[in-house]
VMD Tcl script that builds the backbone (N, CA, C; Angstrom):
set m [mol new atoms 462]
animate dup $m
set s [atomselect $m all]
$s set {name element resname resid chain x y z} {
  {N N MET 1 A -80.352 7.535 -59.326}
  {CA C MET 1 A -79.035 7.382 -58.747}
  {C C MET 1 A -79.171 6.723 -57.372}
  {N N LYS 2 A -78.234 5.840 -57.092}
  {CA C LYS 2 A -78.266 5.095 -55.835}
  {C C LYS 2 A -77.048 5.432 -54.978}
  {N N VAL 3 A -77.119 5.039 -53.715}
  {CA C VAL 3 A -76.022 5.270 -52.777}
  {C C VAL 3 A -74.732 4.634 -53.294}
  {N N SER 4 A -74.837 3.478 -53.928}
  {CA C SER 4 A -73.641 2.798 -54.461}
  {C C SER 4 A -72.892 3.683 -55.447}
  {N N ASP 5 A -73.617 4.524 -56.193}
  {CA C ASP 5 A -72.980 5.433 -57.146}
  {C C ASP 5 A -72.129 6.477 -56.423}
  {N N ILE 6 A -72.607 6.964 -55.299}
  {CA C ILE 6 A -71.851 7.958 -54.520}
  {C C ILE 6 A -70.603 7.314 -53.922}
  {N N LEU 7 A -70.764 6.143 -53.328}
  {CA C LEU 7 A -69.611 5.484 -52.700}
  {C C LEU 7 A -68.552 5.094 -53.727}
  {N N ARG 8 A -68.970 4.764 -54.928}
  {CA C ARG 8 A -68.015 4.403 -55.979}
  {C C ARG 8 A -67.109 5.593 -56.283}
  {N N VAL 9 A -67.672 6.788 -56.331}
  {CA C VAL 9 A -66.902 7.998 -56.611}
  {C C VAL 9 A -66.114 8.439 -55.379}
  {N N LYS 10 A -66.729 8.358 -54.232}
  {CA C LYS 10 A -66.132 8.856 -52.990}
  {C C LYS 10 A -64.960 8.010 -52.516}
  {N N GLY 11 A -65.051 6.715 -52.684}
  {CA C GLY 11 A -64.010 5.826 -52.167}
  {C C GLY 11 A -64.437 5.211 -50.848}
  {N N GLY 12 A -63.603 4.316 -50.335}
  {CA C GLY 12 A -64.024 3.537 -49.185}
  {C C GLY 12 A -63.295 3.805 -47.887}
  {N N THR 13 A -62.615 4.933 -47.760}
  {CA C THR 13 A -61.903 5.215 -46.521}
  {C C THR 13 A -62.893 5.449 -45.388}
  {N N LEU 14 A -62.711 4.698 -44.297}
  {CA C LEU 14 A -63.594 4.818 -43.141}
  {C C LEU 14 A -62.778 5.081 -41.888}
  {N N PHE 15 A -63.303 5.914 -41.031}
  {CA C PHE 15 A -62.683 6.177 -39.740}
  {C C PHE 15 A -63.680 5.787 -38.664}
  {N N THR 16 A -63.199 5.016 -37.702}
  {CA C THR 16 A -64.091 4.491 -36.670}
  {C C THR 16 A -63.543 4.784 -35.280}
  {N N ALA 17 A -64.419 4.615 -34.312}
  {CA C ALA 17 A -64.056 4.718 -32.902}
  {C C ALA 17 A -64.714 3.557 -32.171}
  {N N HIS 18 A -64.181 3.248 -31.005}
  {CA C HIS 18 A -64.775 2.224 -30.143}
  {C C HIS 18 A -65.596 2.955 -29.087}
  {N N PRO 19 A -66.721 2.411 -28.662}
  {CA C PRO 19 A -67.568 3.130 -27.702}
  {C C PRO 19 A -66.903 3.406 -26.355}
  {N N ASP 20 A -65.933 2.596 -25.966}
  {CA C ASP 20 A -65.264 2.811 -24.682}
  {C C ASP 20 A -64.028 3.695 -24.794}
  {N N GLU 21 A -63.722 4.132 -25.999}
  {CA C GLU 21 A -62.590 5.031 -26.241}
  {C C GLU 21 A -62.881 6.409 -25.645}
  {N N ALA 22 A -61.852 7.100 -25.237}
  {CA C ALA 22 A -62.021 8.453 -24.709}
  {C C ALA 22 A -62.502 9.379 -25.819}
  {N N LEU 23 A -63.489 10.194 -25.493}
  {CA C LEU 23 A -64.020 11.146 -26.459}
  {C C LEU 23 A -62.919 12.069 -26.961}
  {N N SER 24 A -62.012 12.455 -26.078}
  {CA C SER 24 A -60.917 13.343 -26.483}
  {C C SER 24 A -60.059 12.705 -27.579}
  {N N ARG 25 A -59.833 11.412 -27.493}
  {CA C ARG 25 A -59.055 10.704 -28.521}
  {C C ARG 25 A -59.808 10.685 -29.848}
  {N N ALA 26 A -61.110 10.455 -29.787}
  {CA C ALA 26 A -61.931 10.465 -31.002}
  {C C ALA 26 A -61.907 11.855 -31.647}
  {N N LEU 27 A -61.958 12.892 -30.825}
  {CA C LEU 27 A -61.918 14.259 -31.355}
  {C C LEU 27 A -60.573 14.565 -31.998}
  {N N ASP 28 A -59.492 14.053 -31.404}
  {CA C ASP 28 A -58.169 14.229 -32.003}
  {C C ASP 28 A -58.142 13.638 -33.417}
  {N N LEU 29 A -58.714 12.446 -33.581}
  {CA C LEU 29 A -58.760 11.800 -34.889}
  {C C LEU 29 A -59.596 12.611 -35.871}
  {N N MET 30 A -60.748 13.098 -35.417}
  {CA C MET 30 A -61.614 13.895 -36.290}
  {C C MET 30 A -60.890 15.165 -36.741}
  {N N ALA 31 A -60.180 15.813 -35.834}
  {CA C ALA 31 A -59.451 17.032 -36.180}
  {C C ALA 31 A -58.287 16.718 -37.119}
  {N N GLU 32 A -57.552 15.647 -36.819}
  {CA C GLU 32 A -56.393 15.267 -37.636}
  {C C GLU 32 A -56.796 14.939 -39.064}
  {N N LYS 33 A -57.899 14.233 -39.230}
  {CA C LYS 33 A -58.354 13.802 -40.562}
  {C C LYS 33 A -59.307 14.804 -41.210}
  {N N ASP 34 A -59.648 15.872 -40.483}
  {CA C ASP 34 A -60.570 16.902 -40.980}
  {C C ASP 34 A -61.895 16.283 -41.426}
  {N N ILE 35 A -62.481 15.507 -40.516}
  {CA C ILE 35 A -63.753 14.847 -40.794}
  {C C ILE 35 A -64.775 15.241 -39.738}
  {N N GLY 36 A -66.041 15.148 -40.074}
  {CA C GLY 36 A -67.100 15.572 -39.171}
  {C C GLY 36 A -67.798 14.453 -38.439}
  {N N SER 37 A -67.364 13.207 -38.685}
  {CA C SER 37 A -68.043 12.092 -38.021}
  {C C SER 37 A -67.125 10.885 -37.914}
  {N N LEU 38 A -67.459 10.047 -36.952}
  {CA C LEU 38 A -66.825 8.741 -36.803}
  {C C LEU 38 A -67.923 7.706 -36.626}
  {N N VAL 39 A -67.743 6.573 -37.268}
  {CA C VAL 39 A -68.651 5.460 -37.066}
  {C C VAL 39 A -68.168 4.740 -35.810}
  {N N VAL 40 A -69.077 4.427 -34.906}
  {CA C VAL 40 A -68.714 3.752 -33.666}
  {C C VAL 40 A -69.016 2.267 -33.837}
  {N N MET 41 A -67.948 1.463 -33.710}
  {CA C MET 41 A -68.039 0.025 -33.958}
  {C C MET 41 A -67.624 -0.739 -32.702}
  {N N GLU 42 A -68.334 -1.848 -32.449}
  {CA C GLU 42 A -67.992 -2.725 -31.344}
  {C C GLU 42 A -68.238 -4.163 -31.791}
  {N N HIS 43 A -67.238 -5.019 -31.647}
  {CA C HIS 43 A -67.321 -6.416 -32.059}
  {C C HIS 43 A -67.736 -6.537 -33.532}
  {N N GLY 44 A -67.226 -5.631 -34.362}
  {CA C GLY 44 A -67.506 -5.671 -35.791}
  {C C GLY 44 A -68.879 -5.179 -36.198}
  {N N ALA 45 A -69.624 -4.617 -35.263}
  {CA C ALA 45 A -70.984 -4.149 -35.574}
  {C C ALA 45 A -71.104 -2.646 -35.319}
  {N N LEU 46 A -71.926 -2.012 -36.115}
  {CA C LEU 46 A -72.239 -0.595 -35.924}
  {C C LEU 46 A -73.065 -0.437 -34.652}
  {N N VAL 47 A -72.576 0.403 -33.726}
  {CA C VAL 47 A -73.328 0.641 -32.490}
  {C C VAL 47 A -73.663 2.119 -32.301}
  {N N GLY 48 A -73.122 2.967 -33.171}
  {CA C GLY 48 A -73.425 4.384 -33.029}
  {C C GLY 48 A -72.687 5.239 -34.032}
  {N N MET 49 A -72.959 6.534 -33.924}
  {CA C MET 49 A -72.345 7.521 -34.799}
  {C C MET 49 A -71.966 8.707 -33.929}
  {N N LEU 50 A -70.761 9.200 -34.097}
  {CA C LEU 50 A -70.305 10.377 -33.373}
  {C C LEU 50 A -70.064 11.489 -34.373}
  {N N THR 51 A -70.788 12.592 -34.207}
  {CA C THR 51 A -70.605 13.757 -35.065}
  {C C THR 51 A -70.365 14.965 -34.170}
  {N N PHE 52 A -70.024 16.072 -34.801}
  {CA C PHE 52 A -69.797 17.280 -34.005}
  {C C PHE 52 A -71.053 17.717 -33.265}
  {N N ARG 53 A -72.211 17.346 -33.757}
  {CA C ARG 53 A -73.458 17.684 -33.059}
  {C C ARG 53 A -73.477 17.045 -31.667}
  {N N GLU 54 A -73.144 15.758 -31.597}
  {CA C GLU 54 A -73.126 15.073 -30.300}
  {C C GLU 54 A -72.022 15.620 -29.394}
  {N N VAL 55 A -70.896 15.975 -29.994}
  {CA C VAL 55 A -69.788 16.535 -29.213}
  {C C VAL 55 A -70.201 17.868 -28.592}
  {N N ILE 56 A -70.844 18.722 -29.364}
  {CA C ILE 56 A -71.293 20.019 -28.845}
  {C C ILE 56 A -72.311 19.819 -27.729}
  {N N GLN 57 A -73.236 18.877 -27.920}
  {CA C GLN 57 A -74.216 18.606 -26.865}
  {C C GLN 57 A -73.526 18.142 -25.583}
  {N N THR 58 A -72.489 17.327 -25.702}
  {CA C THR 58 A -71.738 16.863 -24.531}
  {C C THR 58 A -71.021 18.034 -23.855}
  {N N LEU 59 A -70.416 18.899 -24.659}
  {CA C LEU 59 A -69.729 20.069 -24.098}
  {C C LEU 59 A -70.691 20.955 -23.319}
  {N N VAL 60 A -71.858 21.198 -23.868}
  {CA C VAL 60 A -72.853 22.034 -23.199}
  {C C VAL 60 A -73.308 21.374 -21.903}
  {N N LYS 61 A -73.575 20.083 -21.959}
  {CA C LYS 61 A -74.034 19.335 -20.782}
  {C C LYS 61 A -72.984 19.334 -19.667}
  {N N ASN 62 A -71.697 19.313 -20.046}
  {CA C ASN 62 A -70.613 19.241 -19.065}
  {C C ASN 62 A -69.959 20.591 -18.787}
  {N N GLY 63 A -70.655 21.663 -19.082}
  {CA C GLY 63 A -70.124 22.991 -18.794}
  {C C GLY 63 A -68.864 23.336 -19.561}
  {N N GLY 64 A -68.741 22.836 -20.779}
  {CA C GLY 64 A -67.613 23.180 -21.634}
  {C C GLY 64 A -66.428 22.244 -21.525}
  {N N SER 65 A -66.569 21.172 -20.770}
  {CA C SER 65 A -65.456 20.244 -20.569}
  {C C SER 65 A -65.820 18.851 -21.087}
  {N N ILE 66 A -64.819 18.186 -21.651}
  {CA C ILE 66 A -65.017 16.804 -22.088}
  {C C ILE 66 A -64.612 15.859 -20.971}
  {N N GLY 67 A -63.579 16.241 -20.245}
  {CA C GLY 67 A -63.107 15.418 -19.139}
  {C C GLY 67 A -62.746 14.018 -19.588}
  {N N SER 68 A -63.196 13.018 -18.864}
  {CA C SER 68 A -62.889 11.618 -19.185}
  {C C SER 68 A -64.075 10.922 -19.854}
  {N N THR 69 A -64.931 11.689 -20.476}
  {CA C THR 69 A -66.118 11.140 -21.141}
  {C C THR 69 A -65.726 10.119 -22.201}
  {N N ALA 70 A -66.446 9.016 -22.247}
  {CA C ALA 70 A -66.246 7.997 -23.278}
  {C C ALA 70 A -67.134 8.304 -24.479}
  {N N VAL 71 A -66.739 7.799 -25.621}
  {CA C VAL 71 A -67.514 7.978 -26.851}
  {C C VAL 71 A -68.950 7.508 -26.640}
  {N N ARG 72 A -69.129 6.399 -25.925}
  {CA C ARG 72 A -70.457 5.824 -25.688}
  {C C ARG 72 A -71.423 6.841 -25.071}
  {N N ALA 73 A -70.926 7.700 -24.200}
  {CA C ALA 73 A -71.775 8.670 -23.511}
  {C C ALA 73 A -72.235 9.800 -24.432}
  {N N SER 74 A -71.549 9.982 -25.553}
  {CA C SER 74 A -71.876 11.090 -26.452}
  {C C SER 74 A -72.524 10.655 -27.757}
  {N N MET 75 A -72.235 9.455 -28.203}
  {CA C MET 75 A -72.648 9.013 -29.541}
  {C C MET 75 A -74.170 8.912 -29.686}
  {N N ASP 76 A -74.607 8.978 -30.926}
  {CA C ASP 76 A -75.994 8.672 -31.285}
  {C C ASP 76 A -76.053 7.154 -31.409}
  {N N ASP 77 A -76.782 6.498 -30.508}
  {CA C ASP 77 A -76.798 5.033 -30.521}
  {C C ASP 77 A -77.878 4.446 -31.431}
  {N N ALA 78 A -78.568 5.293 -32.160}
  {CA C ALA 78 A -79.555 4.821 -33.138}
  {C C ALA 78 A -79.425 5.651 -34.419}
  {N N PRO 79 A -78.264 5.565 -35.076}
  {CA C PRO 79 A -78.073 6.404 -36.263}
  {C C PRO 79 A -78.934 5.962 -37.437}
  {N N LEU 80 A -79.277 6.920 -38.241}
  {CA C LEU 80 A -79.999 6.690 -39.478}
  {C C LEU 80 A -79.056 5.959 -40.429}
  {N N THR 81 A -79.515 4.895 -41.074}
  {CA C THR 81 A -78.683 4.153 -42.023}
  {C C THR 81 A -79.425 3.957 -43.339}
  {N N CYS 82 A -78.667 3.601 -44.360}
  {CA C CYS 82 A -79.248 3.255 -45.652}
  {C C CYS 82 A -78.465 2.082 -46.214}
  {N N THR 83 A -78.866 1.598 -47.382}
  {CA C THR 83 A -78.157 0.503 -48.046}
  {C C THR 83 A -77.555 1.012 -49.343}
  {N N MET 84 A -76.781 0.168 -49.977}
  {CA C MET 84 A -76.167 0.516 -51.271}
  {C C MET 84 A -77.238 0.752 -52.335}
  {N N GLU 85 A -78.399 0.139 -52.173}
  {CA C GLU 85 A -79.461 0.224 -53.175}
  {C C GLU 85 A -80.456 1.359 -52.922}
  {N N THR 86 A -80.300 2.080 -51.819}
  {CA C THR 86 A -81.226 3.173 -51.516}
  {C C THR 86 A -81.100 4.256 -52.578}
  {N N GLU 87 A -82.238 4.707 -53.071}
  {CA C GLU 87 A -82.262 5.769 -54.090}
  {C C GLU 87 A -81.926 7.117 -53.462}
  {N N MET 88 A -81.297 7.975 -54.234}
  {CA C MET 88 A -80.838 9.269 -53.735}
  {C C MET 88 A -81.993 10.140 -53.227}
  {N N ASP 89 A -83.133 10.101 -53.873}
  {CA C ASP 89 A -84.280 10.890 -53.405}
  {C C ASP 89 A -84.697 10.458 -51.997}
  {N N GLU 90 A -84.647 9.156 -51.729}
  {CA C GLU 90 A -84.994 8.642 -50.404}
  {C C GLU 90 A -83.952 9.068 -49.369}
  {N N VAL 91 A -82.683 9.034 -49.733}
  {CA C VAL 91 A -81.618 9.474 -48.819}
  {C C VAL 91 A -81.811 10.943 -48.460}
  {N N ARG 92 A -82.082 11.763 -49.445}
  {CA C ARG 92 A -82.291 13.204 -49.178}
  {C C ARG 92 A -83.467 13.408 -48.240}
  {N N ARG 93 A -84.564 12.697 -48.483}
  {CA C ARG 93 A -85.743 12.816 -47.635}
  {C C ARG 93 A -85.414 12.409 -46.199}
  {N N MET 94 A -84.744 11.274 -46.045}
  {CA C MET 94 A -84.402 10.779 -44.715}
  {C C MET 94 A -83.481 11.754 -43.980}
  {N N MET 95 A -82.472 12.246 -44.666}
  {CA C MET 95 A -81.525 13.165 -44.037}
  {C C MET 95 A -82.210 14.468 -43.618}
  {N N LEU 96 A -83.076 14.962 -44.461}
  {CA C LEU 96 A -83.785 16.202 -44.130}
  {C C LEU 96 A -84.736 16.009 -42.955}
  {N N GLU 97 A -85.468 14.898 -42.944}
  {CA C GLU 97 A -86.413 14.644 -41.853}
  {C C GLU 97 A -85.720 14.544 -40.492}
  {N N ARG 98 A -84.554 13.905 -40.460}
  {CA C ARG 98 A -83.844 13.687 -39.190}
  {C C ARG 98 A -82.739 14.708 -38.933}
  {N N HIS 99 A -82.586 15.670 -39.843}
  {CA C HIS 99 A -81.507 16.658 -39.728}
  {C C HIS 99 A -80.153 15.957 -39.624}
  {N N ALA 100 A -79.993 14.871 -40.365}
  {CA C ALA 100 A -78.767 14.080 -40.328}
  {C C ALA 100 A -77.792 14.573 -41.386}
  {N N ARG 101 A -76.561 14.773 -40.979}
  {CA C ARG 101 A -75.529 15.206 -41.919}
  {C C ARG 101 A -74.684 14.036 -42.406}
  {N N TYR 102 A -74.728 12.922 -41.690}
  {CA C TYR 102 A -73.927 11.744 -42.021}
  {C C TYR 102 A -74.788 10.500 -41.893}
  {N N MET 103 A -74.574 9.551 -42.814}
  {CA C MET 103 A -75.377 8.340 -42.792}
  {C C MET 103 A -74.511 7.120 -43.137}
  {N N PRO 104 A -74.394 6.184 -42.184}
  {CA C PRO 104 A -73.688 4.941 -42.502}
  {C C PRO 104 A -74.454 4.138 -43.551}
  {N N VAL 105 A -73.694 3.505 -44.421}
  {CA C VAL 105 A -74.262 2.657 -45.466}
  {C C VAL 105 A -73.999 1.214 -45.065}
  {N N MET 106 A -75.077 0.447 -44.884}
  {CA C MET 106 A -74.981 -0.934 -44.417}
  {C C MET 106 A -75.455 -1.886 -45.508}
  {N N GLN 107 A -74.805 -3.053 -45.564}
  {CA C GLN 107 A -75.243 -4.103 -46.470}
  {C C GLN 107 A -75.094 -5.423 -45.728}
  {N N ASP 108 A -76.191 -6.079 -45.419}
  {CA C ASP 108 A -76.173 -7.342 -44.671}
  {C C ASP 108 A -75.360 -7.218 -43.379}
  {N N HIS 109 A -75.664 -6.224 -42.580}
  {CA C HIS 109 A -75.030 -5.960 -41.287}
  {C C HIS 109 A -73.546 -5.604 -41.396}
  {N N MET 110 A -73.081 -5.285 -42.607}
  {CA C MET 110 A -71.685 -4.906 -42.808}
  {C C MET 110 A -71.619 -3.439 -43.223}
  {N N LEU 111 A -70.715 -2.689 -42.587}
  {CA C LEU 111 A -70.539 -1.272 -42.904}
  {C C LEU 111 A -69.818 -1.140 -44.235}
  {N N MET 112 A -70.441 -0.464 -45.183}
  {CA C MET 112 A -69.870 -0.286 -46.515}
  {C C MET 112 A -69.230 1.092 -46.693}
  {N N GLY 113 A -69.651 2.044 -45.881}
  {CA C GLY 113 A -69.133 3.406 -45.999}
  {C C GLY 113 A -70.038 4.363 -45.256}
  {N N VAL 114 A -69.735 5.639 -45.404}
  {CA C VAL 114 A -70.542 6.708 -44.821}
  {C C VAL 114 A -70.725 7.768 -45.898}
  {N N ILE 115 A -71.954 8.233 -46.056}
  {CA C ILE 115 A -72.184 9.348 -46.971}
  {C C ILE 115 A -72.603 10.554 -46.149}
  {N N SER 116 A -72.236 11.706 -46.641}
  {CA C SER 116 A -72.567 12.951 -45.955}
  {C C SER 116 A -73.570 13.737 -46.787}
  {N N PHE 117 A -74.164 14.727 -46.146}
  {CA C PHE 117 A -75.088 15.599 -46.863}
  {C C PHE 117 A -74.345 16.275 -48.015}
  {N N TYR 118 A -73.066 16.607 -47.790}
  {CA C TYR 118 A -72.226 17.189 -48.838}
  {C C TYR 118 A -72.097 16.225 -50.018}
  {N N ASP 119 A -71.850 14.942 -49.739}
  {CA C ASP 119 A -71.730 13.948 -50.811}
  {C C ASP 119 A -73.004 13.884 -51.645}
  {N N VAL 120 A -74.144 13.922 -50.967}
  {CA C VAL 120 A -75.439 13.867 -51.650}
  {C C VAL 120 A -75.634 15.116 -52.514}
  {N N ALA 121 A -75.355 16.287 -51.942}
  {CA C ALA 121 A -75.509 17.539 -52.696}
  {C C ALA 121 A -74.596 17.550 -53.919}
  {N N ARG 122 A -73.365 17.096 -53.733}
  {CA C ARG 122 A -72.416 17.062 -54.845}
  {C C ARG 122 A -72.896 16.125 -55.944}
  {N N ALA 123 A -73.420 14.966 -55.581}
  {CA C ALA 123 A -73.925 14.017 -56.571}
  {C C ALA 123 A -75.087 14.605 -57.358}
  {N N VAL 124 A -75.967 15.322 -56.671}
  {CA C VAL 124 A -77.106 15.951 -57.351}
  {C C VAL 124 A -76.613 17.013 -58.334}
  {N N VAL 125 A -75.679 17.855 -57.908}
  {CA C VAL 125 A -75.143 18.906 -58.786}
  {C C VAL 125 A -74.430 18.277 -59.986}
  {N N ASP 126 A -73.612 17.257 -59.753}
  {CA C ASP 126 A -72.914 16.589 -60.849}
  {C C ASP 126 A -73.899 15.982 -61.838}
  {N N SER 127 A -74.960 15.379 -61.333}
  {CA C SER 127 A -75.975 14.787 -62.189}
  {C C SER 127 A -76.682 15.863 -63.026}
  {N N GLN 128 A -77.019 16.970 -62.386}
  {CA C GLN 128 A -77.676 18.061 -63.113}
  {C C GLN 128 A -76.747 18.663 -64.167}
  {N N ASN 129 A -75.461 18.803 -63.842}
  {CA C ASN 129 A -74.505 19.320 -64.820}
  {C C ASN 129 A -74.399 18.400 -66.026}
  {N N PHE 130 A -74.377 17.087 -65.783}
  {CA C PHE 130 A -74.318 16.123 -66.879}
  {C C PHE 130 A -75.564 16.233 -67.762}
  {N N GLU 131 A -76.738 16.307 -67.133}
  {CA C GLU 131 A -77.982 16.433 -67.903}
  {C C GLU 131 A -77.982 17.719 -68.719}
  {N N ASN 132 A -77.509 18.819 -68.130}
  {CA C ASN 132 A -77.446 20.092 -68.859}
  {C C ASN 132 A -76.523 19.985 -70.067}
  {N N GLN 133 A -75.370 19.336 -69.910}
  {CA C GLN 133 A -74.448 19.167 -71.025}
  {C C GLN 133 A -75.079 18.333 -72.132}
  {N N MET 134 A -75.781 17.287 -71.752}
  {CA C MET 134 A -76.436 16.440 -72.746}
  {C C MET 134 A -77.520 17.205 -73.495}
  {N N LEU 135 A -78.308 17.988 -72.769}
  {CA C LEU 135 A -79.356 18.787 -73.422}
  {C C LEU 135 A -78.761 19.823 -74.358}
  {N N LYS 136 A -77.690 20.475 -73.943}
  {CA C LYS 136 A -77.040 21.479 -74.794}
  {C C LYS 136 A -76.461 20.833 -76.045}
  {N N ALA 137 A -75.873 19.654 -75.894}
  {CA C ALA 137 A -75.339 18.934 -77.056}
  {C C ALA 137 A -76.470 18.542 -77.998}
  {N N TYR 138 A -77.596 18.126 -77.443}
  {CA C TYR 138 A -78.749 17.743 -78.251}
  {C C TYR 138 A -79.275 18.948 -79.035}
  {N N ILE 139 A -79.368 20.084 -78.364}
  {CA C ILE 139 A -79.875 21.294 -79.016}
  {C C ILE 139 A -78.917 21.749 -80.113}
  {N N ARG 140 A -77.603 21.680 -79.861}
  {CA C ARG 140 A -76.621 22.080 -80.886}
  {C C ARG 140 A -76.725 21.193 -82.118}
  {N N ASP 141 A -77.073 19.937 -81.936}
  {CA C ASP 141 A -77.160 18.990 -83.048}
  {C C ASP 141 A -78.547 18.932 -83.671}
  {N N TRP 142 A -79.402 19.896 -83.341}
  {CA C TRP 142 A -80.764 19.913 -83.884}
  {C C TRP 142 A -80.695 20.020 -85.404}
  {N N PRO 143 A -81.446 19.214 -86.132}
  {CA C PRO 143 A -81.407 19.266 -87.602}
  {C C PRO 143 A -81.832 20.641 -88.120}
  {N N GLU 144 A -81.080 21.125 -89.138}
  {CA C GLU 144 A -81.412 22.435 -89.720}
  {C C GLU 144 A -82.778 22.384 -90.375}
  {N N GLY 145 A -83.490 23.494 -90.316}
  {CA C GLY 145 A -84.787 23.599 -90.947}
  {C C GLY 145 A -85.930 23.097 -90.075}
  {N N GLU 146 A -85.606 22.421 -88.964}
  {CA C GLU 146 A -86.648 21.944 -88.050}
  {C C GLU 146 A -86.555 22.744 -86.755}
  {N N ALA 147 A -87.508 23.595 -86.546}
  {CA C ALA 147 A -87.504 24.400 -85.331}
  {C C ALA 147 A -88.098 23.575 -84.192}
  {N N PRO 148 A -87.496 23.681 -82.993}
  {CA C PRO 148 A -88.096 22.987 -81.855}
  {C C PRO 148 A -89.488 23.507 -81.591}
  {N N VAL 149 A -90.375 22.645 -81.150}
  {CA C VAL 149 A -91.752 23.019 -80.865}
  {C C VAL 149 A -91.842 23.450 -79.420}
  {N N ALA 150 A -92.372 24.658 -79.204}
  {CA C ALA 150 A -92.552 25.152 -77.837}
  {C C ALA 150 A -93.737 24.437 -77.208}
  {N N PRO 151 A -93.666 24.189 -75.905}
  {CA C PRO 151 A -94.798 23.540 -75.244}
  {C C PRO 151 A -96.042 24.423 -75.310}
  {N N ALA 152 A -97.190 23.777 -75.361}
  {CA C ALA 152 A -98.462 24.496 -75.420}
  {C C ALA 152 A -98.693 25.251 -74.124}
  {N N ALA 153 A -99.282 26.412 -74.213}
  {CA C ALA 153 A -99.592 27.217 -73.013}
  {C C ALA 153 A -100.670 26.523 -72.200}
  {N N PRO 154 A -100.564 26.603 -70.880}
  {CA C PRO 154 A -101.570 25.932 -70.033}
  {C C PRO 154 A -102.930 26.552 -70.123}
}
mol reanalyze $m
mol bondsrecalc $m
mol representation Tube
mol addrep $m
């Protein structure tokens, strides 16, 4: 399974912020849309990622206040990215290694979408459910009189 498979199911709605935008405005958008991240874009290019992790770090650094902080001061300016062709096993490995919950999907310097750890987990569960259904259907259709062969003991 590839990232393109997840985005096909998820859809293409994207929410972005500008790096010079007030952090408070970006947080309003995140709360309004019930999302955990914003892609930070400048001049049509990905320049960062803003997630609740960066927001919490900013709050702690500023003694609990956001004040007039700009998105640029809080964002991750080197976010982990993948492509439409990245395999799901590689995405899981990358996300786990970097503790990343959100990953922009890029194709030829163009933002195609964002996948979350939730999206990845859901795709894995859906895939496993499909495989289980196929195996159960196969077992139900087993020809009569032919018993399945158990694997040899190690």
